[in-house]
Steps between C-alpha positions, in 0.01 A plus 500: 500500500632843412448829679423858405233766553143592408357839414288617794306826502332651804386821331133503400364737237127502577269781398195374688326568832649214699874548454609861462823464699829394339717247682870581481715186494828474680817548290596136546179386333530752221845364417330182379346684207807437287452121500237364260343171595521332159665548165170466312133570559318354800230236449370434854576590862363332813531547876520195722230444765691691770590783266868508597609360163424623150550276196542638149536334161591645165581450134867478601443132605563578870287484814611734781403503867529818705450616856195723464583735789839621375540384140796269559514216253510170685581293193405369157350181362702411190431224251230617260593532133223738401274775624359417844135595462361415841579405861312406816609425857339263748364628832802371696755666269649155451431436131497727197352402162581670172385478140725587210529542123745207504186282532561405863323515832759500779478440874763682706617505859448856620776478761778345290413616149527139377273374224334193652299372204430593137193414295539537121226581248467561124435876547568785741349519848317833536344478850550299819317505835488301824171395654403614849676219691807486270436138395429572133630727225305600192678615185396629157703409192494709185305425183770477234663283233190286456451445872186613676501710813507256791432519872681251722476442873788333684501352848789644701672245724614697803681206661878507525684771309229529232703343220281188478212615278274323251582567136138465389227753586215397724257678267536618140255665261475749214274797575212556262523776239733791568834411660549568871752765605468510882363267767468439873342252740177618659384425853305196374726191466600411141331807353719755322418840357655594166535810284522462122636666187147586386423679827299213643519407868405140582483237771632147433480176691857373467398139566270483198625792291141624486437873466237536772433872453624792293458868430577544131470878526708558810747687278518584130874431467765270650495455880850596616488434875285334764560541874292351781378654822651357816201270557477407127131597486557770239772605257604795287585472131672746267480511124634663186148642459603766759264362764548318831219312670432327831323163462337263746701176469194282568270627225717746298263788571668834427503695826695813405640655180792744461528663156827674406643657184798267464551125437543322833760231574440441871255559783531437874275526805621702798441321832356702791434804279224546237727536197578318177837560333521495120805509274559504126580750231539542130642197320879469532554512122364858495671628813797664322269748329307589814581706807475335842187696584327422169593135532313494834765293678351552844358282774137603540312480829126448470248493782381141520143589601429827321683411175678835479869571443655663807875511431797418278867419554755574229845350457530244222640591158282250318180300549440347843481123443429371850384623842505327838391623844655405833266259686476749788431786261800704616658537155465399139741403224483557127708350218534671165607463141799715601648210701454665840318378809371785714383458858288779650438509875184680609511783753251558784266715293422202276368301794319786675330669206129446431436671165141375487431463871539186706518185288601188690668229297497148640741254338 
């Protein structure tokens, strides 16, 4: 494992009622600004369950792990031979799973950085996720080269050092119609929720491969991200159609809608506070002809209940590809096309402000 630093920002640039005060970081934290997290654009970032570690993956084939409180890089997970599209961490911070463009799903030891097991497929792995008790992993493989999009579920053997795993999936099926782009286990055993290239959001029984419910009109363009609430009873999706929505994971009912003026790549739910964070921006291929402001490379804060935008945070020099929020809600991280990971810690005004009066959020 190698060592280095992460970019960590404590300065917020809100122009909304709940955070009018700027937090001035200490010089020692500002000195970390000179160290980018990756050599190429970020694809996904995730906090562990405790929030002390932040994992980031990128098109540079590398997975990094950082201390979230000070930006120190704890190490790297080397071994992939292509873009690492996706990562997830179990609730004990013992195992890490990753999916890559080298057509592999890999199981890693978080502590040692060792690759414990590798599953190989005909096409790239675009999304991975643990279930609630960390005993299963679901993964989506790409539709390409004559192969259909496939969803596989693997049992994770947690005995011993984790290197003794079954090569064959417990469940395997090809989703109906439009290919799946994102997925996660719901609260109901063996039921997953998926987002699709067509904009559809669906529920599948992984045992039978049956699509048990769907919302064909959840979005009008590709679903780019799907993140669950802490209790897995609802989720937020983002899409290239410039809209994010909160869905009930039992019946796919749309609960809330957040309409922006820019394509969205990621959406996250803030715990303890009534906010949804959205990130995106103009397509990367057009960025060189657009100013940072016109490209709309900002993290947007929307009120979860009232569906109104209440603040923005600038910083990235390209589209924001991924957003993650600390499990305790004390900070959030964003990863961009510019190759930087930025961690923003909230000041007291964020927690005390009530822009629309008292709204209690129970997670």
